[in-house]
N, C-alpha and C positions, 0 to 999 in steps of 0.2 A: 493323898498317893502318890507316891514317888512318881518321878517323869521318866517316861523312856527312856533310855542308855542302848546304844549299840554297841558292841564288843569294842576294843580297847586294838585287838586282833581282825580287822575288817575281809579278813581272808574268809570267801566262801564255802568255808568248812562245809561239807554232808552232813546233815545231820544222823549222829552215830547209831548203827540199828540199834543199840540196845537202851536208846535215850526211851523212857514210857512216864507217862503220870507218875507220879506219886500217889499211890493210892495203898489200902492194907490189904491181905500183906505184904511186907516186907523182908527180906534177908536180912538178918544181922550185918552192919555190913559199917563200910564210911563209904559217905556219897558224893558230890556234885551235886547243888540244885540249878534250874533259872526258871522264874515266872514268868510265863509269856502273855502276850496283847491281854488275854481275855482272861487273868489270874488263875490259869490251871501253871503246877507245879512241876516241872521233868525233872526225872534225876537219872544218873548215870553211878554206874563206879566211880570211886575217888581215882584220880592219880595225873598222872601233867597234864597240863595245857584239853581239860576234858570241858569248862564250862563253854566256848567258842560253840561244841560242836553236839549238846544237849538238843538248844533248838537247829541249829545248823542255818547257815544261808548269810550270817550274819543279822541276823534277825533282830532286832530291838527286844529290851526286856525290861521288864518291871520290875525284875530282885534278883539279886544271886548269891549265892555262897555253898555252902558246908551241912550238910548233918549226918548224926550216927545214928544208927535205929539199933538198936539190943532189946530183946526180948518181945522184938514187935514195938515198941513203945521208943519215940524222940528222946533223943540222951543227951545231945547237944545241935542245936541249930545257931547259923550264927548268918554273918556279912560275908563271910571272909571269899573272895575273889577278885584275884588280879588283872580277871578281864574286862568284868562292869563295874568294880573301885564302890558301891554303894558306899553311903556315908549316911542315913537318913534313921535313926533309928524305928521310925514310927513304921517305916516298909520293913520291918526285921518282924514288928509286932505283928504285920497284915501276914504275912507268910506264916507266923505260927496258929494265928486266926483260922488258917488257909488248911495248914493241916489238920487243926483241932474241928473242921467240918467236913473233910472227906474221913475222916475217923481215927484218927492216928490217937492217943495218947503224948499230950507232952511232957515230960518231967519235970517238976518245978528246982529249979538253973536250970534248965534248959538254955532259953531263949537270949544268947550272949552275945552284946554286938561290940566292935573291935574296931575302936575310932582310926582316922585314914591317918591321924597325926601321930599315930604308934604310943599313944599314951592309952594306959591300962583296958583294960575289957570291962566293959560294966554288962552285970549280969541283969535284963530285964525281966525276965519273970521265971 
C-alpha cells in the first residue's frame, strides 16, 4: 500500500459539496479522484486544481488521479494528479481493484500508469 501523502498545496480548502464516493451508477464524464485514508475513492467532476478539494482540509490520501466513465464503466483510470503526484504502480492497481469491489466494470487497457519521470505511460490492466 502506498504511504499517505498530504497535498502539495497545503491550503485547507473546504471539501467541494459535489465531492462524493465513487459508486455506480455515475454519469459519463471525466473525474478527479482521491482515495481517503480508509480506502474510499472520492470523486469530483474534472477541472482545474480539483484534487485538494475532493477531501478538503489538506487531508492526506492513499492515492489520487483521474478517471473517465463511459456507459457506466471505467474506461480510463490513471495516477495523474499534480497535487499528490503518486508514482507507485501498486497503488493504482489497488484503486482499480477497489473500483471493481464497489461494482464498476473496469475496461481492459483502462488502468494507465504515468511515471513521474515523464517516460511513456504503461498499461497495467
